[in-house]
Every structure is written in structure tokens, then in C-alpha cells.
N, C-alpha and C positions, 0 to 999 in steps of 0.2 A: 504493500500500500504506500502510495506517495506520502512524503512527510509534509508537503505543503502544496498550495494551489499551483505554483509555478511548475513543480515537477509533474503534477497531474496534467496541466496544459501541454507540457512538452510531449506527453504520451498521446493525448487525445487529438491535438491539432492535426498531425499528419493523417490520422484516420478520417477526420471530418473533411479535410482538404481533398482526400481521395474520393470520398463519397460525393462531395460537391462536384468534382470534376466529372465523375461518371454521370451524375444527374444532368449536368449541363450538356454533356455529349449526347445523351439520350434525347434531351429536349431539342437540341439543335437538329438532330436527325429527324425527329418528328416534324419540326417546323419545315424542313426541306421537303418532306413528303407532302405536307398540306399546301405549301405555297406553289409547288409544281402543278397542283390541280387547277389553280387559277390560270 
């Protein structure tokens, strides 16, 4: 268990960043499909 919040953030931030990157990539792919229909 991390001793303080900074240690916890150091572990969690990369995970959140990776999740956000994946979500953004999926969102961009969906946008490409929907805009091509126009």
C-alpha cells in the first residue's frame, strides 16, 4: 500500500492515461465511421 497520495498517483496515473488513450482511439474510430456516412 502506498504511504502517501503522491506514491498512489505515481501508480494510478499511467493506468488512467492508458485507459484514456484507448477510449479516445475508440471514439475517434467511431467518429470516422459516422462522418463517412454523411
